[in-house]
C-alpha positions in Angstrom: -9.2 -8.4 9.0 -9.8 -9.8 5.5 -7.4 -8.9 2.8 -5.9 -10.5 -0.3 -3.0 -9.5 -2.5 -3.2 -10.2 -6.3 -2.0 -8.7 -9.6 -4.3 -6.5 -11.6 -5.3 -7.4 -15.2 -2.0 -6.0 -16.6 0.0 -8.0 -14.0 1.9 -4.9 -12.9 0.6 -3.3 -9.7 -0.2 -5.5 -6.7 -3.7 -4.8 -5.4 -4.6 -5.1 -1.7 -8.2 -5.5 -0.7 -9.3 -4.4 2.7 -12.6 -4.2 4.6 -14.1 -0.8 5.3 -13.3 0.2 8.9 -10.5 -2.3 9.4 -6.7 -1.8 9.5 -4.5 -2.8 6.6 -0.7 -3.1 6.1 0.7 -2.2 2.7 4.1 -3.8 2.1 7.4 -2.0 1.6 10.6 -3.7 2.7 14.3 -2.9 2.4 16.5 -5.8 1.5 19.8 -3.9 0.9 22.8 -3.2 3.2 21.4 -2.6 6.7 24.3 -0.3 7.4 23.3 2.2 4.6 21.7 5.4 5.7 18.0 6.0 4.7 18.0 9.6 3.6 14.4 9.7 2.4 11.3 7.6 3.0 7.9 8.6 1.8 4.5 7.1 1.3 2.4 9.0 -1.1 -0.8 9.0 -3.1 0.4 9.6 -6.7 -3.2 10.1 -7.9 -3.5 13.2 -5.6 -0.6 15.3 -6.8 3.2 15.4 -6.5 3.4 16.3 -2.8 0.5 14.1 -1.5 2.4 12.6 1.4 0.8 10.0 3.6 4.1 9.8 5.6 7.4 11.6 5.0 10.8 10.9 6.7 13.6 13.1 5.5 16.8 14.5 7.0 16.6 12.1 9.9 13.1 13.1 11.1 9.4 12.7 10.3 7.5 15.7 8.8 3.8 15.4 10.0 3.2 19.0 8.8 3.5 17.8 5.2 1.1 14.9 5.7 -2.3 14.8 4.0 -4.9 15.8 6.7 -7.1 12.7 6.2 -4.2 10.4 7.2 -3.3 12.2 10.4 -3.1 9.8 13.4 -4.1 6.9 11.1 -0.8 5.7 9.7 2.3 4.1 11.2 5.4 2.2 9.9 5.7 -1.5 10.7 9.3 -1.3 12.0 11.7 1.3 10.7 14.6 -0.1 12.8 14.4 -3.5 11.0 13.9 -1.6 7.6 10.3 -2.8 7.3 8.7 0.3 5.8 5.3 -1.3 5.4 2.5 1.2 6.1 -0.2 0.4 8.6 -3.4 2.3 7.7 -5.9 2.3 10.5 -9.7 2.5 10.1 -9.8 2.2 6.3 -12.4 4.5 4.6 -13.8 4.4 1.0 -11.7 7.6 0.3 -8.6 5.5 1.0 -9.1 3.5 -2.2 -6.4 4.2 -4.8 -2.7 3.8 -5.5 -0.1 4.1 -2.8 3.6 4.6 -3.5 6.5 3.7 -1.1 9.7 5.5 -2.1 13.0 5.4 -0.3 16.6 6.5 -0.9 19.6 4.9 0.7 23.0 6.3 0.9 26.0 3.8 0.9 29.7 3.8 0.0 29.8 6.8 -2.4 26.5 5.8 -4.0 22.8 6.6 -3.7 20.1 4.0 -4.5 16.4 4.6 -4.9 13.6 2.0 -4.5 9.9 2.6 -5.4 7.0 0.2 -5.1 3.3 0.8 -5.8 0.3 -0.9 -4.3 -3.3 -0.3 -5.2 -5.7 -0.4 -2.2 -9.3 -1.6 -2.9 -11.8 -1.0 -0.1 -14.9 -3.1 0.2 -17.9 -3.4 2.5 -17.2 -6.2 5.1 -18.0 -9.6 3.4 -18.2 -8.2 -0.1 -14.8 -9.6 -1.2 -15.6 -13.1 0.2 -18.9 -13.1 -1.7 -17.1 -12.1 -4.9 -14.5 -14.8 -4.6 -17.1 -17.4 -3.8 -19.3 -16.3 -6.7 -16.3 -16.4 -9.2 -15.4 -19.9 -7.8 -19.0 -21.0 -8.3 -19.0 -19.7 -11.9 -15.8 -21.6 -12.7 -17.3 -24.8 -11.1 -20.4 -24.4 -13.4 -18.1 -23.9 -16.4 -19.3 -20.3 -16.9 -17.1 -17.4 -17.8 -16.8 -14.9 -15.0 -15.6 -12.2 -17.4 -19.1 -12.2 -19.0 -20.4 -10.9 -15.6 -17.7 -8.3 -15.3 -15.7 -10.1 -12.6 
Protein backbone atom coordinates (compact mmCIF):
# COMPACT_ATOMS: atom_id res chain seq x y z
CA UNK A 1 0.00 0.00 0.00
CA UNK A 2 1.40 3.35 -1.02
CA UNK A 3 -0.03 6.48 0.48
CA UNK A 4 1.05 9.91 1.60
CA UNK A 5 -0.53 12.61 3.74
CA UNK A 6 0.10 16.26 2.87
CA UNK A 7 -1.72 19.59 3.00
CA UNK A 8 -3.48 20.99 -0.01
CA UNK A 9 -2.54 24.34 -1.57
CA UNK A 10 -4.53 26.28 1.01
CA UNK A 11 -2.96 24.34 3.87
CA UNK A 12 -6.35 23.42 5.30
CA UNK A 13 -7.51 19.91 4.39
CA UNK A 14 -5.14 16.93 4.69
CA UNK A 15 -5.02 14.86 1.51
CA UNK A 16 -4.48 11.13 1.54
CA UNK A 17 -3.34 9.48 -1.69
CA UNK A 18 -4.12 5.79 -2.23
CA UNK A 19 -3.50 3.32 -5.02
CA UNK A 20 -6.52 2.04 -6.93
CA UNK A 21 -7.64 -1.34 -5.56
CA UNK A 22 -5.70 -1.06 -2.30
CA UNK A 23 -6.92 -0.44 1.25
CA UNK A 24 -6.51 2.92 2.94
CA UNK A 25 -6.96 4.18 6.50
CA UNK A 26 -8.31 7.70 6.99
CA UNK A 27 -7.37 9.07 10.42
CA UNK A 28 -9.83 10.16 13.09
CA UNK A 29 -8.84 9.80 16.72
CA UNK A 30 -10.40 10.80 20.01
CA UNK A 31 -8.05 12.35 22.57
CA UNK A 32 -10.58 13.43 25.21
CA UNK A 33 -11.73 11.77 28.40
CA UNK A 34 -11.99 8.04 27.72
CA UNK A 35 -14.85 7.80 30.23
CA UNK A 36 -17.08 10.11 28.19
CA UNK A 37 -19.84 8.44 26.22
CA UNK A 38 -19.72 8.68 22.41
CA UNK A 39 -23.32 9.46 21.44
CA UNK A 40 -22.72 9.93 17.71
CA UNK A 41 -20.00 8.85 15.30
CA UNK A 42 -20.37 9.32 11.59
CA UNK A 43 -18.17 9.16 8.56
CA UNK A 44 -19.72 10.91 5.58
CA UNK A 45 -19.07 12.31 2.11
CA UNK A 46 -20.05 16.01 2.35
CA UNK A 47 -19.86 16.35 -1.45
CA UNK A 48 -22.72 13.83 -1.83
CA UNK A 49 -25.38 15.47 0.29
CA UNK A 50 -26.25 15.96 3.97
CA UNK A 51 -27.05 12.33 4.81
CA UNK A 52 -24.34 10.63 2.75
CA UNK A 53 -23.10 8.26 5.44
CA UNK A 54 -20.17 5.95 4.94
CA UNK A 55 -20.63 4.69 8.50
CA UNK A 56 -23.09 5.79 11.20
CA UNK A 57 -23.05 4.92 14.91
CA UNK A 58 -25.83 6.51 16.96
CA UNK A 59 -27.76 5.61 20.10
CA UNK A 60 -25.30 2.82 20.95
CA UNK A 61 -25.50 0.94 17.65
CA UNK A 62 -24.41 1.00 14.02
CA UNK A 63 -26.94 1.81 11.29
CA UNK A 64 -25.94 -0.08 8.11
CA UNK A 65 -29.35 0.72 6.59
CA UNK A 66 -28.30 4.41 6.35
CA UNK A 67 -24.98 3.64 4.64
CA UNK A 68 -24.26 4.64 1.03
CA UNK A 69 -24.60 1.39 -0.98
CA UNK A 70 -21.17 1.67 -2.64
CA UNK A 71 -19.47 1.39 0.78
CA UNK A 72 -21.35 -1.70 1.98
CA UNK A 73 -18.93 -4.37 3.26
CA UNK A 74 -15.92 -2.14 2.41
CA UNK A 75 -15.53 0.04 5.53
CA UNK A 76 -14.47 -0.71 9.09
CA UNK A 77 -13.34 1.27 12.11
CA UNK A 78 -9.77 0.87 13.29
CA UNK A 79 -10.63 0.28 16.97
CA UNK A 80 -13.68 1.88 18.54
CA UNK A 81 -12.83 0.50 22.00
CA UNK A 82 -9.59 2.52 22.13
CA UNK A 83 -11.36 5.53 20.58
CA UNK A 84 -9.50 5.24 17.28
CA UNK A 85 -12.28 6.08 14.84
CA UNK A 86 -10.01 5.92 11.79
CA UNK A 87 -11.89 4.55 8.78
CA UNK A 88 -10.46 1.59 6.89
CA UNK A 89 -11.69 1.64 3.29
CA UNK A 90 -11.12 -1.61 1.40
CA UNK A 91 -10.57 -2.01 -2.34
CA UNK A 92 -10.37 1.72 -3.20
CA UNK A 93 -12.09 2.75 -6.45
CA UNK A 94 -11.83 5.94 -8.52
CA UNK A 95 -15.36 6.81 -7.32
CA UNK A 96 -14.00 6.94 -3.75
CA UNK A 97 -12.03 10.10 -4.60
CA UNK A 98 -13.28 13.13 -2.67
CA UNK A 99 -13.75 14.61 0.80
CA UNK A 100 -14.49 12.47 3.85
CA UNK A 101 -15.70 13.84 7.14
CA UNK A 102 -15.36 12.21 10.54
CA UNK A 103 -17.74 13.68 13.08
CA UNK A 104 -18.35 12.53 16.65
CA UNK A 105 -20.11 13.82 19.72
CA UNK A 106 -19.07 12.92 23.24
CA UNK A 107 -21.15 13.37 26.36
CA UNK A 108 -19.39 14.11 29.65
CA UNK A 109 -20.16 15.75 32.98
CA UNK A 110 -23.11 17.97 31.99
CA UNK A 111 -21.54 18.88 28.68
CA UNK A 112 -21.52 17.83 25.04
CA UNK A 113 -18.47 18.19 22.83
CA UNK A 114 -18.34 17.80 19.06
CA UNK A 115 -15.25 17.06 16.96
CA UNK A 116 -15.10 17.12 13.17
CA UNK A 117 -12.17 16.41 10.88
CA UNK A 118 -12.00 16.31 7.09
CA UNK A 119 -9.67 14.33 4.84
CA UNK A 120 -9.54 14.45 1.04
CA UNK A 121 -8.92 11.09 -0.61
CA UNK A 122 -7.00 11.13 -3.89
CA UNK A 123 -7.00 7.85 -5.85
CA UNK A 124 -4.28 7.07 -8.39
CA UNK A 125 -3.29 4.19 -10.62
CA UNK A 126 -0.60 2.05 -8.95
CA UNK A 127 2.82 3.72 -9.40
CA UNK A 128 1.36 7.05 -10.57
CA UNK A 129 2.00 8.87 -7.29
CA UNK A 130 5.59 7.59 -7.05
CA UNK A 131 6.25 8.79 -10.59
CA UNK A 132 4.80 12.22 -9.81
CA UNK A 133 6.94 12.64 -6.67
CA UNK A 134 10.06 11.53 -8.56
CA UNK A 135 9.26 13.88 -11.46
CA UNK A 136 8.77 16.87 -9.13
CA UNK A 137 12.01 16.00 -7.32
CA UNK A 138 13.85 15.85 -10.66
CA UNK A 139 12.38 19.23 -11.65
CA UNK A 140 13.65 20.75 -8.40
CA UNK A 141 17.08 19.16 -8.86
CA UNK A 142 17.31 20.72 -12.33
CA UNK A 143 16.19 24.06 -10.94
CA UNK A 144 12.95 24.05 -12.91
CA UNK A 145 9.65 25.20 -11.46
CA UNK A 146 7.16 22.36 -11.08
CA UNK A 147 4.22 24.79 -11.00
CA UNK A 148 4.86 25.56 -14.68
CA UNK A 149 4.02 21.92 -15.44
CA UNK A 150 0.88 22.04 -13.30
CA UNK A 151 2.35 19.91 -10.51
